[in-house]
N, C-alpha and C positions, 0 to 999 in steps of 0.2 A: 500190101499196098500196088495195084495194079499201076502199069509204064504210065498209061496215059491220066491216070489219077495223078499220079506222079508229077508229071507236066504241068496240069493243071496247079497246083499247087505250087510250083516252082514258076509259074509267071505271077501266082499272085502273091508267092515271099519277094520277087525282084521288085513287083507296084508296091508294097507296104514298104520296104526297104527304101526305095528312091525317094516316096514321098517326105517332104519336108517335115520335121519334126523335132524334138528335143534331140534325139540321137544326132542328126545331122548338123544340128546348130552345135552342139557339143564338139563333133568330130572338127568342123569347119573351126572352130574356135580355135581347139589346141593347134589345128595346123598354121594357122596365121604367127599363133604366138611362138611355136617352139621349132616347126618344119617338120618335115616329114619324119624322119626317123626316132625324132623324141615322141611326135603328137600319135605316131604310130598303134604307142601303147594304149590308146583312148579306144581304140579299134577293139583289140582285145576285151578291155572292159565291158565295153556294149555286146560285146558278143556274150561273155556269159551274163550281160541282164537278161538277155534273148534267151538263154538257155533257162537261167532262173524262172523266167516267166513261162517256158513249156512246160518245166517241172513240175511247179505250182500249178498250172491246169491239169496234167497228167496227173496229181496225186489227189485229185480233189479239193485243192485249197481253193481253187479258182472258183470254185461253184460255191464256197462259201462266201467269198468276195461280192457271186452275184445277187447271193440271198441274203447277208447279213448286211444291213445298212451301216450297223455299226462298224464291222471290220471294214467296210469297203470305203467308209468315212476317214479311220485313221490311215489306213494306206494312202489315198485320195492327198490326204492333209500333209503328212508327212513327206510326200513325193514332189508335191507343189510348194512348199515351203523352201525344200531342199533347191529347186530350180529358181524361187526369188533370190534363196542365198547367193548362188551361183551368177546371178546377174549384177547383184549388189557388189559382189566382190569384181567381177570383172569392170564395171562402171568406175570402181576405185585404184582398180590396176594401174601401176606408175608406170610412167612412157619410159619405156628403155627401147634401145635399136633391137629388131625380132631377127636379124639376120647373126645366126652364133658361127662362131671359127670352127672348122673342124673337128678339132681335137675336143672339142664342147657337143659333139653331134650325138654321142652315146648317150641316151639316159642314165642319171645315177638311180640309186637304189630308192632314194625319199621320192624323186619326182616320177618315176615310173610306177612306185605305189601311189602316190598321190593319183595320179591320170587314169590308174585305173580302176583304183576304186570310186573315180569321177565317173566313168563311163558304164562302170555296174549299175552305182546308185540311180542313174538317168533312165534307162531301161528298166531294171528291176523294180525300183518303186513308181511304176507308173500304172495305175489299177486300170486306166482306160484301154492300155495293151492287154491285159489279163480280159477283160471282158471282150477285147475284140476277138482274142484268141478264142476266148469260151462260143464266140458266135461262129468265127470261121472254122475252127477244125473240126467239129463233129461232121462237116460236110464232107473230108476227106478220111475218115476212119469207119472202117468195116465192123462193125462190132462182131461179127461173124470170124474174124480171124485175129491173131494173135494180137494184143494191144500193143505189148511192150515195143516190139519191132516195128509197128507203125508210126509209134511217139519217137523210137532213136532214127528213122527217118527222113521224119518229122523233123526233129530236131537238128539232124546232121542237115539237112537243105538248109532248113532256116538259119542255121548258126553261119553257114558258109556262105551265104547269100549277102547274110548281116554285116559280115568281116568284111567280103569284097567292096562292098557298098561303101562303107564307112572309111577304110583306107582309103577311096576312091575320094571321099571326099576330103580325106586330109591332105593329100596328095594335093588335089585342085589349089586348096587353100593355101599350101605350103610354097606353090609357084610365086604366088604375089608378092612373096616376104622381100625379095629385093625393090618392090616398088614403094614398100611404106618406111619410109625412113624419118620423115619429117615427124615433129612433136604435134603437129596436127593432124595429120594421116593416122599417126598411131592412138590419139585420143578419139578421135572418130570412129576407128574402129572398135576399141574397148567397147565405147559406149553403146556402139549398134549393136554388138553382139550380146553385151549386158541388159540390151533392152529387151532382144529378140528372147532371151531367158527368163525376164520376167512376164514377157506377155505369154512364154509357153506355161510358165507356172499360172496364170491366170485363167487361161484356158483349160489347164488341168483341173484347178480349182473350182470351176463352171460346170465342167462335165457331169452330167445325170447318168442315170442307167436308165436305157429303155424298159 
């Protein structure tokens, strides 16, 4: 991949990652609920989700999703149902203080595993992302050059950008932890992010292939 092509892809990756979507919603929701040090784990899950999407496109499964209505529908509805489920769980989340003592700042194994898996599922089970990558990646691939090296460069670039942006969303959300103490504020926060997840799931469910 030539340098100017890589720079163009880098700009596209930044724009894609910064745009509001299920990943950003998930990162901010976890940042609000768990703070930066705990919530950072979901950024790693989102990163793995992006790499999963890139791998899917690279090995050709993405083409299957773009041509097979059945395969596309299965993945789409699983992803949409998962986002709606997250929204319902967020709506029903108990009202509890968000500021954790320093001794609790390091994530325990169970919480870390749960947040990592959540982040991975939010990005990996999004066929809209797969179709988007199918539409975008060919513009940056030179078929006359080794494909593996190009996909590795694209995956590394997209992964680093996604990780940094999602970590930024987690950090930004965690900065307001100290301002959210009253039960009414916590309930408002939970229902706001719960509603955003449900809307994201509904939008994904209505997504149609071009």
